[in-house]
C-alpha positions in Angstrom: 132.0 124.1 -250.2 132.7 120.9 -250.4 130.3 117.5 -249.2 132.2 115.6 -246.6 130.7 112.4 -245.8 130.7 111.1 -242.0 128.5 108.2 -242.4 125.4 110.1 -241.5 123.4 108.6 -243.9 121.3 105.4 -245.5 120.7 104.0 -248.7 117.3 102.5 -249.7 117.2 100.5 -252.7 115.9 101.0 -256.1 113.8 98.6 -255.6 111.5 99.8 -253.2 110.0 101.8 -256.4 108.8 98.7 -258.1 106.7 97.7 -254.5 104.0 100.2 -254.9 104.3 101.9 -251.6 102.5 105.2 -251.0 104.5 107.6 -249.4 103.0 106.6 -245.5 104.2 103.3 -246.2 107.4 104.6 -247.8 107.9 106.9 -245.4 107.8 104.5 -242.0 109.8 101.7 -244.3 112.6 104.3 -244.7 113.2 105.2 -241.1 113.2 101.3 -240.3 116.1 101.1 -243.1 117.7 103.8 -241.2 117.3 102.1 -237.6 118.6 99.0 -238.9 121.6 96.9 -237.8 123.2 96.4 -241.3 124.4 93.0 -240.1 120.7 91.6 -238.5 119.2 93.6 -240.8 116.8 94.3 -237.5 115.9 97.3 -235.6 113.3 97.8 -232.7 112.4 101.5 -232.3 109.0 102.1 -230.4 106.1 103.1 -232.9 105.7 106.2 -231.0 109.6 107.2 -232.0 108.7 105.8 -235.2 105.4 108.0 -235.5 107.7 111.6 -234.0 110.4 110.8 -237.0 107.5 110.5 -239.9 105.5 113.0 -238.7 102.4 110.3 -238.3 100.4 109.1 -235.3 100.9 105.6 -233.7 97.4 104.1 -235.0 98.6 105.3 -238.7 102.6 103.7 -238.4 100.7 100.4 -236.7 98.5 100.9 -240.1 101.5 101.3 -242.6 103.5 98.3 -240.5 101.0 95.9 -241.1 101.0 96.8 -244.8 104.6 96.0 -245.3 104.0 93.0 -243.7 101.4 92.0 -245.5 103.5 92.5 -248.3 106.8 90.7 -247.0 109.0 93.6 -246.8 109.5 92.9 -243.3 108.5 90.6 -240.4 107.8 91.6 -237.1 108.2 90.0 -233.7 106.9 91.1 -230.1 109.4 91.3 -227.2 109.3 91.6 -223.8 111.3 93.4 -221.3 112.2 92.6 -217.3 110.9 95.4 -215.1 113.0 96.0 -212.1 110.6 94.7 -209.8 111.1 91.3 -211.9 107.8 91.3 -213.7 107.1 91.2 -217.4 105.9 93.6 -219.6 105.9 93.9 -223.0 108.9 96.1 -225.1 109.0 97.6 -228.4 108.5 95.3 -231.7 111.9 93.8 -233.0 111.4 94.6 -237.1 113.6 92.6 -239.6 113.9 94.0 -243.0 113.9 90.9 -245.6 116.7 90.5 -247.5 116.1 93.0 -251.0 116.5 90.4 -253.6 114.0 87.8 -251.3 111.1 90.6 -251.9 111.8 90.7 -255.5 112.3 87.4 -256.1 108.4 87.1 -254.4 107.5 90.2 -255.7 107.9 88.7 -259.5 106.7 85.3 -258.4 103.2 86.6 -257.5 103.1 88.4 -261.3 104.5 85.2 -263.1 101.2 83.4 -260.9 98.6 85.8 -261.6 99.7 85.7 -264.9 99.4 82.2 -265.8 96.0 82.4 -263.9 94.8 84.5 -266.1 96.0 82.9 -269.5 94.7 80.1 -267.8 91.5 82.0 -267.6 91.6 82.7 -271.2 92.0 79.4 -272.0 89.0 78.0 -270.5 87.0 80.8 -271.3 88.0 80.0 -275.3 87.0 76.2 -274.4 83.5 77.3 -272.9 83.2 79.3 -276.1 83.5 76.7 -278.5 81.5 74.1 -277.0 78.6 76.9 -276.6 78.9 77.7 -280.3 80.4 74.2 -282.4 80.7 75.4 -285.5 
């Protein structure tokens, strides 16, 4: 049987495996990626919809959304809807999936900062050791 593509698929960047995501965060990110508008990099599925799609409770989905936000992979914004009666209510979150290259650049910059800090700590430790034990 020959496979035919009808456009019912989405891609994930290979770099996602560098981010150290656990399976829950990976699943939530994957679903958001599936929903995103490829031009704006935004989507607004409800927490309930995400939970049903990835088989998680709404609280668990919220936890993984926070993790993705903390890592700078996504950004969220609250939205409002106007009811038929004219009142305002909270809408779904607006998710923006950050460009992959930005996330990767920040990841490597954080690693470099950590390495520079480690080198500086080692330098200071050597200086202190010399002061304590002058030869």
